[in-house]
PDB file of N, CA, C and O in Angstrom:
ATOM      1  N   UNK A   1      -1.458 -10.044 -21.074  1.00  0.00           N
ATOM      2  CA  UNK A   1      -1.940 -11.416 -21.000  1.00  0.00           C
ATOM      3  C   UNK A   1      -3.462 -11.475 -21.030  1.00  0.00           C
ATOM      4  O   UNK A   1      -4.049 -12.384 -21.617  1.00  0.00           O
ATOM      5  N   UNK A   2      -4.091 -10.496 -20.389  1.00  0.00           N
ATOM      6  CA  UNK A   2      -5.558 -10.480 -20.387  1.00  0.00           C
ATOM      7  C   UNK A   2      -6.091 -10.370 -21.818  1.00  0.00           C
ATOM      8  O   UNK A   2      -7.006 -11.101 -22.199  1.00  0.00           O
ATOM      9  N   UNK A   3      -5.525  -9.465 -22.602  1.00  0.00           N
ATOM     10  CA  UNK A   3      -5.981  -9.280 -23.982  1.00  0.00           C
ATOM     11  C   UNK A   3      -5.711 -10.528 -24.820  1.00  0.00           C
ATOM     12  O   UNK A   3      -6.550 -10.935 -25.623  1.00  0.00           O
ATOM     13  N   UNK A   4      -4.540 -11.133 -24.631  1.00  0.00           N
ATOM     14  CA  UNK A   4      -4.213 -12.350 -25.372  1.00  0.00           C
ATOM     15  C   UNK A   4      -5.122 -13.500 -24.946  1.00  0.00           C
ATOM     16  O   UNK A   4      -5.586 -14.273 -25.785  1.00  0.00           O
ATOM     17  N   UNK A   5      -5.372 -13.611 -23.661  1.00  0.00           N
ATOM     18  CA  UNK A   5      -6.267 -14.651 -23.164  1.00  0.00           C
ATOM     19  C   UNK A   5      -7.670 -14.499 -23.724  1.00  0.00           C
ATOM     20  O   UNK A   5      -8.321 -15.484 -24.070  1.00  0.00           O
ATOM     21  N   UNK A   6      -8.127 -13.264 -23.810  1.00  0.00           N
ATOM     22  CA  UNK A   6      -9.448 -13.018 -24.385  1.00  0.00           C
ATOM     23  C   UNK A   6      -9.483 -13.418 -25.858  1.00  0.00           C
ATOM     24  O   UNK A   6     -10.436 -14.041 -26.326  1.00  0.00           O
ATOM     25  N   UNK A   7      -8.433 -13.050 -26.572  1.00  0.00           N
ATOM     26  CA  UNK A   7      -8.346 -13.379 -28.000  1.00  0.00           C
ATOM     27  C   UNK A   7      -8.311 -14.895 -28.223  1.00  0.00           C
ATOM     28  O   UNK A   7      -8.957 -15.411 -29.135  1.00  0.00           O
ATOM     29  N   UNK A   8      -7.559 -15.592 -27.390  1.00  0.00           N
ATOM     30  CA  UNK A   8      -7.394 -17.046 -27.544  1.00  0.00           C
ATOM     31  C   UNK A   8      -8.414 -17.858 -26.748  1.00  0.00           C
ATOM     32  O   UNK A   8      -8.438 -19.085 -26.837  1.00  0.00           O
ATOM     33  N   UNK A   9      -9.250 -17.180 -25.976  1.00  0.00           N
ATOM     34  CA  UNK A   9     -10.205 -17.830 -25.077  1.00  0.00           C
ATOM     35  C   UNK A   9      -9.484 -18.810 -24.154  1.00  0.00           C
ATOM     36  O   UNK A   9      -9.803 -19.997 -24.085  1.00  0.00           O
ATOM     37  N   UNK A  10      -8.492 -18.253 -23.444  1.00  0.00           N
ATOM     38  CA  UNK A  10      -7.630 -19.041 -22.570  1.00  0.00           C
ATOM     39  C   UNK A  10      -7.420 -18.281 -21.259  1.00  0.00           C
ATOM     40  O   UNK A  10      -7.312 -17.054 -21.260  1.00  0.00           O
ATOM     41  N   UNK A  11      -7.361 -19.005 -20.149  1.00  0.00           N
ATOM     42  CA  UNK A  11      -7.047 -18.417 -18.842  1.00  0.00           C
ATOM     43  C   UNK A  11      -5.604 -18.743 -18.494  1.00  0.00           C
ATOM     44  O   UNK A  11      -5.235 -19.911 -18.370  1.00  0.00           O
ATOM     45  N   UNK A  12      -4.795 -17.708 -18.339  1.00  0.00           N
ATOM     46  CA  UNK A  12      -3.382 -17.885 -18.015  1.00  0.00           C
ATOM     47  C   UNK A  12      -3.183 -18.040 -16.512  1.00  0.00           C
ATOM     48  O   UNK A  12      -3.728 -17.258 -15.732  1.00  0.00           O
ATOM     49  N   UNK A  13      -2.404 -19.049 -16.094  1.00  0.00           N
ATOM     50  CA  UNK A  13      -2.044 -19.154 -14.681  1.00  0.00           C
ATOM     51  C   UNK A  13      -0.958 -18.110 -14.372  1.00  0.00           C
ATOM     52  O   UNK A  13      -0.029 -17.918 -15.157  1.00  0.00           O
ATOM     53  N   UNK A  14      -1.088 -17.449 -13.238  1.00  0.00           N
ATOM     54  CA  UNK A  14      -0.147 -16.403 -12.846  1.00  0.00           C
ATOM     55  C   UNK A  14       0.456 -16.760 -11.491  1.00  0.00           C
ATOM     56  O   UNK A  14      -0.244 -17.207 -10.583  1.00  0.00           O
ATOM     57  N   UNK A  15       1.755 -16.555 -11.375  1.00  0.00           N
ATOM     58  CA  UNK A  15       2.459 -16.714 -10.102  1.00  0.00           C
ATOM     59  C   UNK A  15       2.965 -15.341  -9.694  1.00  0.00           C
ATOM     60  O   UNK A  15       3.531 -14.616 -10.512  1.00  0.00           O
ATOM     61  N   UNK A  16       2.766 -14.984  -8.443  1.00  0.00           N
ATOM     62  CA  UNK A  16       3.180 -13.684  -7.940  1.00  0.00           C
ATOM     63  C   UNK A  16       4.405 -13.862  -7.055  1.00  0.00           C
ATOM     64  O   UNK A  16       4.413 -14.674  -6.129  1.00  0.00           O
ATOM     65  N   UNK A  17       5.442 -13.083  -7.361  1.00  0.00           N
ATOM     66  CA  UNK A  17       6.623 -13.082  -6.497  1.00  0.00           C
ATOM     67  C   UNK A  17       6.476 -11.945  -5.491  1.00  0.00           C
ATOM     68  O   UNK A  17       6.224 -10.799  -5.861  1.00  0.00           O
ATOM     69  N   UNK A  18       6.637 -12.281  -4.226  1.00  0.00           N
ATOM     70  CA  UNK A  18       6.611 -11.292  -3.160  1.00  0.00           C
ATOM     71  C   UNK A  18       8.063 -10.937  -2.827  1.00  0.00           C
ATOM     72  O   UNK A  18       8.859 -11.812  -2.489  1.00  0.00           O
ATOM     73  N   UNK A  19       8.395  -9.663  -2.924  1.00  0.00           N
ATOM     74  CA  UNK A  19       9.749  -9.197  -2.613  1.00  0.00           C
ATOM     75  C   UNK A  19       9.873  -9.032  -1.102  1.00  0.00           C
ATOM     76  O   UNK A  19       9.442  -8.026  -0.540  1.00  0.00           O
ATOM     77  N   UNK A  20      10.460 -10.018  -0.462  1.00  0.00           N
ATOM     78  CA  UNK A  20      10.578 -10.005   0.996  1.00  0.00           C
ATOM     79  C   UNK A  20      11.933  -9.507   1.469  1.00  0.00           C
ATOM     80  O   UNK A  20      12.250  -9.599   2.655  1.00  0.00           O
ATOM     81  N   UNK A  21      12.742  -8.974   0.541  1.00  0.00           N
ATOM     82  CA  UNK A  21      14.010  -8.419   0.991  1.00  0.00           C
ATOM     83  C   UNK A  21      15.153  -8.528   0.013  1.00  0.00           C
ATOM     84  O   UNK A  21      16.182  -7.885   0.218  1.00  0.00           O
ATOM     85  N   UNK A  22      15.022  -9.307  -1.035  1.00  0.00           N
ATOM     86  CA  UNK A  22      16.090  -9.417  -2.011  1.00  0.00           C
ATOM     87  C   UNK A  22      16.167  -8.155  -2.871  1.00  0.00           C
ATOM     88  O   UNK A  22      17.235  -7.797  -3.367  1.00  0.00           O
ATOM     89  N   UNK A  23      15.041  -7.495  -3.041  1.00  0.00           N
ATOM     90  CA  UNK A  23      14.933  -6.203  -3.729  1.00  0.00           C
ATOM     91  C   UNK A  23      15.347  -6.240  -5.194  1.00  0.00           C
ATOM     92  O   UNK A  23      15.930  -5.280  -5.697  1.00  0.00           O
ATOM     93  N   UNK A  24      15.057  -7.314  -5.864  1.00  0.00           N
ATOM     94  CA  UNK A  24      15.332  -7.382  -7.302  1.00  0.00           C
ATOM     95  C   UNK A  24      14.054  -7.259  -8.115  1.00  0.00           C
ATOM     96  O   UNK A  24      14.006  -6.518  -9.097  1.00  0.00           O
ATOM     97  N   UNK A  25      13.028  -7.978  -7.712  1.00  0.00           N
ATOM     98  CA  UNK A  25      11.771  -7.952  -8.443  1.00  0.00           C
ATOM     99  C   UNK A  25      10.674  -8.492  -7.547  1.00  0.00           C
ATOM    100  O   UNK A  25      10.943  -9.139  -6.536  1.00  0.00           O
ATOM    101  N   UNK A  26       9.457  -8.224  -7.921  1.00  0.00           N
ATOM    102  CA  UNK A  26       8.331  -8.730  -7.163  1.00  0.00           C
ATOM    103  C   UNK A  26       7.500  -7.615  -6.569  1.00  0.00           C
ATOM    104  O   UNK A  26       7.837  -6.434  -6.657  1.00  0.00           O
ATOM    105  N   UNK A  27       6.417  -8.024  -5.969  1.00  0.00           N
ATOM    106  CA  UNK A  27       5.479  -7.122  -5.326  1.00  0.00           C
ATOM    107  C   UNK A  27       5.901  -6.966  -3.867  1.00  0.00           C
ATOM    108  O   UNK A  27       6.192  -7.953  -3.191  1.00  0.00           O
ATOM    109  N   UNK A  28       5.934  -5.737  -3.390  1.00  0.00           N
ATOM    110  CA  UNK A  28       6.285  -5.516  -1.984  1.00  0.00           C
ATOM    111  C   UNK A  28       5.195  -6.096  -1.085  1.00  0.00           C
ATOM    112  O   UNK A  28       4.019  -6.066  -1.447  1.00  0.00           O
ATOM    113  N   UNK A  29       5.568  -6.621   0.077  1.00  0.00           N
ATOM    114  CA  UNK A  29       4.577  -7.246   0.953  1.00  0.00           C
ATOM    115  C   UNK A  29       3.389  -6.343   1.281  1.00  0.00           C
ATOM    116  O   UNK A  29       2.251  -6.810   1.336  1.00  0.00           O
ATOM    117  N   UNK A  30       3.646  -5.071   1.495  1.00  0.00           N
ATOM    118  CA  UNK A  30       2.550  -4.165   1.847  1.00  0.00           C
ATOM    119  C   UNK A  30       1.591  -3.928   0.676  1.00  0.00           C
ATOM    120  O   UNK A  30       0.482  -3.432   0.878  1.00  0.00           O
ATOM    121  N   UNK A  31       2.006  -4.276  -0.542  1.00  0.00           N
ATOM    122  CA  UNK A  31       1.149  -4.133  -1.722  1.00  0.00           C
ATOM    123  C   UNK A  31       0.555  -5.465  -2.187  1.00  0.00           C
ATOM    124  O   UNK A  31      -0.240  -5.499  -3.126  1.00  0.00           O
ATOM    125  N   UNK A  32       0.937  -6.549  -1.534  1.00  0.00           N
ATOM    126  CA  UNK A  32       0.544  -7.881  -1.978  1.00  0.00           C
ATOM    127  C   UNK A  32      -0.949  -8.120  -2.041  1.00  0.00           C
ATOM    128  O   UNK A  32      -1.454  -8.602  -3.055  1.00  0.00           O
ATOM    129  N   UNK A  33      -1.661  -7.796  -0.984  1.00  0.00           N
ATOM    130  CA  UNK A  33      -3.102  -8.047  -0.941  1.00  0.00           C
ATOM    131  C   UNK A  33      -3.823  -7.234  -2.012  1.00  0.00           C
ATOM    132  O   UNK A  33      -4.690  -7.763  -2.708  1.00  0.00           O
ATOM    133  N   UNK A  34      -3.480  -5.967  -2.151  1.00  0.00           N
ATOM    134  CA  UNK A  34      -4.103  -5.125  -3.166  1.00  0.00           C
ATOM    135  C   UNK A  34      -3.815  -5.660  -4.570  1.00  0.00           C
ATOM    136  O   UNK A  34      -4.696  -5.660  -5.429  1.00  0.00           O
ATOM    137  N   UNK A  35      -2.585  -6.113  -4.799  1.00  0.00           N
ATOM    138  CA  UNK A  35      -2.218  -6.678  -6.099  1.00  0.00           C
ATOM    139  C   UNK A  35      -3.058  -7.915  -6.403  1.00  0.00           C
ATOM    140  O   UNK A  35      -3.559  -8.063  -7.518  1.00  0.00           O
ATOM    141  N   UNK A  36      -3.212  -8.791  -5.435  1.00  0.00           N
ATOM    142  CA  UNK A  36      -4.010 -10.008  -5.609  1.00  0.00           C
ATOM    143  C   UNK A  36      -5.473  -9.655  -5.868  1.00  0.00           C
ATOM    144  O   UNK A  36      -6.115 -10.249  -6.734  1.00  0.00           O
ATOM    145  N   UNK A  37      -5.992  -8.698  -5.124  1.00  0.00           N
ATOM    146  CA  UNK A  37      -7.380  -8.276  -5.337  1.00  0.00           C
ATOM    147  C   UNK A  37      -7.558  -7.698  -6.740  1.00  0.00           C
ATOM    148  O   UNK A  37      -8.570  -7.958  -7.390  1.00  0.00           O
ATOM    149  N   UNK A  38      -6.596  -6.928  -7.206  1.00  0.00           N
ATOM    150  CA  UNK A  38      -6.659  -6.348  -8.549  1.00  0.00           C
ATOM    151  C   UNK A  38      -6.619  -7.454  -9.610  1.00  0.00           C
ATOM    152  O   UNK A  38      -7.340  -7.390 -10.605  1.00  0.00           O
ATOM    153  N   UNK A  39      -5.792  -8.442  -9.396  1.00  0.00           N
ATOM    154  CA  UNK A  39      -5.660  -9.559 -10.340  1.00  0.00           C
ATOM    155  C   UNK A  39      -6.992 -10.295 -10.522  1.00  0.00           C
ATOM    156  O   UNK A  39      -7.275 -10.812 -11.602  1.00  0.00           O
ATOM    157  N   UNK A  40      -7.795 -10.340  -9.480  1.00  0.00           N
ATOM    158  CA  UNK A  40      -9.069 -11.058  -9.538  1.00  0.00           C
ATOM    159  C   UNK A  40     -10.089 -10.405 -10.474  1.00  0.00           C
ATOM    160  O   UNK A  40     -11.101 -11.026 -10.799  1.00  0.00           O
ATOM    161  N   UNK A  41      -9.848  -9.182 -10.909  1.00  0.00           N
ATOM    162  CA  UNK A  41     -10.756  -8.507 -11.833  1.00  0.00           C
ATOM    163  C   UNK A  41     -10.569  -8.985 -13.276  1.00  0.00           C
ATOM    164  O   UNK A  41     -11.411  -8.714 -14.133  1.00  0.00           O
ATOM    165  N   UNK A  42      -9.494  -9.680 -13.540  1.00  0.00           N
ATOM    166  CA  UNK A  42      -9.223 -10.174 -14.892  1.00  0.00           C
ATOM    167  C   UNK A  42      -9.854 -11.548 -15.080  1.00  0.00           C
ATOM    168  O   UNK A  42      -9.677 -12.441 -14.252  1.00  0.00           O
ATOM    169  N   UNK A  43     -10.588 -11.707 -16.168  1.00  0.00           N
ATOM    170  CA  UNK A  43     -11.287 -12.972 -16.395  1.00  0.00           C
ATOM    171  C   UNK A  43     -10.418 -14.016 -17.097  1.00  0.00           C
ATOM    172  O   UNK A  43     -10.762 -15.198 -17.104  1.00  0.00           O
ATOM    173  N   UNK A  44      -9.301 -13.596 -17.685  1.00  0.00           N
ATOM    174  CA  UNK A  44      -8.449 -14.531 -18.417  1.00  0.00           C
ATOM    175  C   UNK A  44      -7.109 -14.769 -17.718  1.00  0.00           C
ATOM    176  O   UNK A  44      -6.158 -15.258 -18.326  1.00  0.00           O
ATOM    177  N   UNK A  45      -7.051 -14.418 -16.441  1.00  0.00           N
ATOM    178  CA  UNK A  45      -5.882 -14.686 -15.592  1.00  0.00           C
ATOM    179  C   UNK A  45      -6.383 -15.305 -14.298  1.00  0.00           C
ATOM    180  O   UNK A  45      -7.458 -14.955 -13.811  1.00  0.00           O
ATOM    181  N   UNK A  46      -5.608 -16.217 -13.747  1.00  0.00           N
ATOM    182  CA  UNK A  46      -5.960 -16.731 -12.425  1.00  0.00           C
ATOM    183  C   UNK A  46      -4.699 -16.972 -11.609  1.00  0.00           C
ATOM    184  O   UNK A  46      -3.669 -17.396 -12.134  1.00  0.00           O
ATOM    185  N   UNK A  47      -4.801 -16.698 -10.336  1.00  0.00           N
ATOM    186  CA  UNK A  47      -3.671 -16.852  -9.427  1.00  0.00           C
ATOM    187  C   UNK A  47      -3.439 -18.327  -9.150  1.00  0.00           C
ATOM    188  O   UNK A  47      -4.277 -19.000  -8.550  1.00  0.00           O
ATOM    189  N   UNK A  48      -2.294 -18.818  -9.593  1.00  0.00           N
ATOM    190  CA  UNK A  48      -1.955 -20.220  -9.373  1.00  0.00           C
ATOM    191  C   UNK A  48      -0.992 -20.385  -8.200  1.00  0.00           C
ATOM    192  O   UNK A  48      -0.998 -21.418  -7.530  1.00  0.00           O
ATOM    193  N   UNK A  49      -0.165 -19.370  -7.952  1.00  0.00           N
ATOM    194  CA  UNK A  49       0.794 -19.521  -6.871  1.00  0.00           C
ATOM    195  C   UNK A  49       1.405 -18.208  -6.427  1.00  0.00           C
ATOM    196  O   UNK A  49       1.353 -17.201  -7.134  1.00  0.00           O
ATOM    197  N   UNK A  50       1.982 -18.245  -5.244  1.00  0.00           N
ATOM    198  CA  UNK A  50       2.685 -17.107  -4.669  1.00  0.00           C
ATOM    199  C   UNK A  50       4.016 -17.634  -4.147  1.00  0.00           C
ATOM    200  O   UNK A  50       4.071 -18.699  -3.532  1.00  0.00           O
ATOM    201  N   UNK A  51       5.096 -16.877  -4.396  1.00  0.00           N
ATOM    202  CA  UNK A  51       6.408 -17.340  -3.955  1.00  0.00           C
ATOM    203  C   UNK A  51       7.293 -16.156  -3.591  1.00  0.00           C
ATOM    204  O   UNK A  51       6.941 -15.001  -3.830  1.00  0.00           O
ATOM    205  N   UNK A  52       8.433 -16.459  -3.016  1.00  0.00           N
ATOM    206  CA  UNK A  52       9.445 -15.464  -2.702  1.00  0.00           C
ATOM    207  C   UNK A  52      10.810 -16.124  -2.847  1.00  0.00           C
ATOM    208  O   UNK A  52      10.907 -17.308  -3.167  1.00  0.00           O
ATOM    209  N   UNK A  53      11.850 -15.354  -2.611  1.00  0.00           N
ATOM    210  CA  UNK A  53      13.219 -15.859  -2.672  1.00  0.00           C
ATOM    211  C   UNK A  53      13.910 -15.430  -1.384  1.00  0.00           C
ATOM    212  O   UNK A  53      14.068 -14.239  -1.118  1.00  0.00           O
ATOM    213  N   UNK A  54      14.313 -16.397  -0.602  1.00  0.00           N
ATOM    214  CA  UNK A  54      15.011 -16.101   0.651  1.00  0.00           C
ATOM    215  C   UNK A  54      16.503 -16.004   0.353  1.00  0.00           C
ATOM    216  O   UNK A  54      17.160 -17.007   0.074  1.00  0.00           O
ATOM    217  N   UNK A  55      17.020 -14.796   0.415  1.00  0.00           N
ATOM    218  CA  UNK A  55      18.366 -14.514  -0.087  1.00  0.00           C
ATOM    219  C   UNK A  55      19.503 -15.000   0.806  1.00  0.00           C
ATOM    220  O   UNK A  55      20.630 -15.138   0.330  1.00  0.00           O
ATOM    221  N   UNK A  56      19.245 -15.258   2.068  1.00  0.00           N
ATOM    222  CA  UNK A  56      20.325 -15.657   2.974  1.00  0.00           C
ATOM    223  C   UNK A  56      20.013 -16.939   3.732  1.00  0.00           C
ATOM    224  O   UNK A  56      20.516 -17.143   4.837  1.00  0.00           O
ATOM    225  N   UNK A  57      19.206 -17.788   3.162  1.00  0.00           N
ATOM    226  CA  UNK A  57      18.763 -18.978   3.888  1.00  0.00           C
ATOM    227  C   UNK A  57      19.883 -19.976   4.169  1.00  0.00           C
ATOM    228  O   UNK A  57      19.729 -20.863   5.010  1.00  0.00           O
ATOM    229  N   UNK A  58      20.999 -19.837   3.478  1.00  0.00           N
ATOM    230  CA  UNK A  58      22.117 -20.761   3.696  1.00  0.00           C
ATOM    231  C   UNK A  58      22.989 -20.344   4.883  1.00  0.00           C
ATOM    232  O   UNK A  58      23.840 -21.122   5.315  1.00  0.00           O
ATOM    233  N   UNK A  59      22.798 -19.142   5.415  1.00  0.00           N
ATOM    234  CA  UNK A  59      23.629 -18.648   6.515  1.00  0.00           C
ATOM    235  C   UNK A  59      23.194 -19.246   7.847  1.00  0.00           C
ATOM    236  O   UNK A  59      22.033 -19.609   8.037  1.00  0.00           O
ATOM    237  N   UNK A  60      24.158 -19.339   8.767  1.00  0.00           N
ATOM    238  CA  UNK A  60      23.846 -19.838  10.107  1.00  0.00           C
ATOM    239  C   UNK A  60      22.933 -18.879  10.859  1.00  0.00           C
ATOM    240  O   UNK A  60      22.036 -19.311  11.583  1.00  0.00           O
ATOM    241  N   UNK A  61      23.160 -17.574  10.687  1.00  0.00           N
ATOM    242  CA  UNK A  61      22.311 -16.566  11.323  1.00  0.00           C
ATOM    243  C   UNK A  61      21.029 -16.456  10.502  1.00  0.00           C
ATOM    244  O   UNK A  61      21.049 -15.951   9.380  1.00  0.00           O
ATOM    245  N   UNK A  62      19.928 -16.923  11.055  1.00  0.00           N
ATOM    246  CA  UNK A  62      18.671 -16.995  10.310  1.00  0.00           C
ATOM    247  C   UNK A  62      17.744 -15.798  10.564  1.00  0.00           C
ATOM    248  O   UNK A  62      16.578 -15.828  10.171  1.00  0.00           O
ATOM    249  N   UNK A  63      18.246 -14.762  11.206  1.00  0.00           N
ATOM    250  CA  UNK A  63      17.387 -13.624  11.534  1.00  0.00           C
ATOM    251  C   UNK A  63      16.734 -13.014  10.295  1.00  0.00           C
ATOM    252  O   UNK A  63      15.520 -12.806  10.275  1.00  0.00           O
ATOM    253  N   UNK A  64      17.526 -12.725   9.264  1.00  0.00           N
ATOM    254  CA  UNK A  64      16.962 -12.108   8.068  1.00  0.00           C
ATOM    255  C   UNK A  64      15.993 -13.056   7.368  1.00  0.00           C
ATOM    256  O   UNK A  64      14.950 -12.621   6.879  1.00  0.00           O
ATOM    257  N   UNK A  65      16.319 -14.324   7.315  1.00  0.00           N
ATOM    258  CA  UNK A  65      15.420 -15.308   6.704  1.00  0.00           C
ATOM    259  C   UNK A  65      14.106 -15.374   7.468  1.00  0.00           C
ATOM    260  O   UNK A  65      13.042 -15.482   6.859  1.00  0.00           O
ATOM    261  N   UNK A  66      14.166 -15.311   8.777  1.00  0.00           N
ATOM    262  CA  UNK A  66      12.944 -15.322   9.588  1.00  0.00           C
ATOM    263  C   UNK A  66      12.101 -14.072   9.315  1.00  0.00           C
ATOM    264  O   UNK A  66      10.873 -14.146   9.271  1.00  0.00           O
ATOM    265  N   UNK A  67      12.765 -12.923   9.134  1.00  0.00           N
ATOM    266  CA  UNK A  67      12.048 -11.699   8.787  1.00  0.00           C
ATOM    267  C   UNK A  67      11.362 -11.842   7.424  1.00  0.00           C
ATOM    268  O   UNK A  67      10.217 -11.426   7.245  1.00  0.00           O
ATOM    269  N   UNK A  68      12.080 -12.437   6.472  1.00  0.00           N
ATOM    270  CA  UNK A  68      11.515 -12.642   5.151  1.00  0.00           C
ATOM    271  C   UNK A  68      10.327 -13.598   5.219  1.00  0.00           C
ATOM    272  O   UNK A  68       9.302 -13.358   4.581  1.00  0.00           O
ATOM    273  N   UNK A  69      10.454 -14.662   5.975  1.00  0.00           N
ATOM    274  CA  UNK A  69       9.367 -15.628   6.122  1.00  0.00           C
ATOM    275  C   UNK A  69       8.153 -14.976   6.751  1.00  0.00           C
ATOM    276  O   UNK A  69       7.029 -15.222   6.315  1.00  0.00           O
ATOM    277  N   UNK A  70       8.351 -14.158   7.755  1.00  0.00           N
ATOM    278  CA  UNK A  70       7.251 -13.458   8.390  1.00  0.00           C
ATOM    279  C   UNK A  70       6.540 -12.529   7.382  1.00  0.00           C
ATOM    280  O   UNK A  70       5.311 -12.492   7.326  1.00  0.00           O
ATOM    281  N   UNK A  71       7.319 -11.791   6.597  1.00  0.00           N
ATOM    282  CA  UNK A  71       6.742 -10.889   5.597  1.00  0.00           C
ATOM    283  C   UNK A  71       5.930 -11.683   4.567  1.00  0.00           C
ATOM    284  O   UNK A  71       4.850 -11.254   4.161  1.00  0.00           O
ATOM    285  N   UNK A  72       6.448 -12.827   4.153  1.00  0.00           N
ATOM    286  CA  UNK A  72       5.752 -13.664   3.178  1.00  0.00           C
ATOM    287  C   UNK A  72       4.452 -14.202   3.764  1.00  0.00           C
ATOM    288  O   UNK A  72       3.407 -14.134   3.117  1.00  0.00           O
ATOM    289  N   UNK A  73       4.506 -14.726   4.960  1.00  0.00           N
ATOM    290  CA  UNK A  73       3.317 -15.278   5.601  1.00  0.00           C
ATOM    291  C   UNK A  73       2.258 -14.217   5.847  1.00  0.00           C
ATOM    292  O   UNK A  73       1.063 -14.512   5.816  1.00  0.00           O
ATOM    293  N   UNK A  74       2.682 -12.993   6.089  1.00  0.00           N
ATOM    294  CA  UNK A  74       1.741 -11.902   6.304  1.00  0.00           C
ATOM    295  C   UNK A  74       0.895 -11.661   5.064  1.00  0.00           C
ATOM    296  O   UNK A  74      -0.301 -11.386   5.163  1.00  0.00           O
ATOM    297  N   UNK A  75       1.516 -11.766   3.903  1.00  0.00           N
ATOM    298  CA  UNK A  75       0.758 -11.599   2.638  1.00  0.00           C
ATOM    299  C   UNK A  75      -0.206 -12.750   2.487  1.00  0.00           C
ATOM    300  O   UNK A  75      -0.941 -12.814   1.502  1.00  0.00           O
TER     301      UNK A  75
END
């Protein structure tokens, strides 16, 4: 995207997914800050948003969801 943005003189908005426990895709919470700092070195990309996916939020037992929320907020 950086190379394409440079070619087109365009800044791409980027959203980062934080993997808080679903384990399918995303940046691990412990790597989140470093990933964001690395992203800031690109002149044709900018961080527009950060998100996660809470895999068990529909369950009555919210312990895992609370753990995921804590991990997300930590980033």
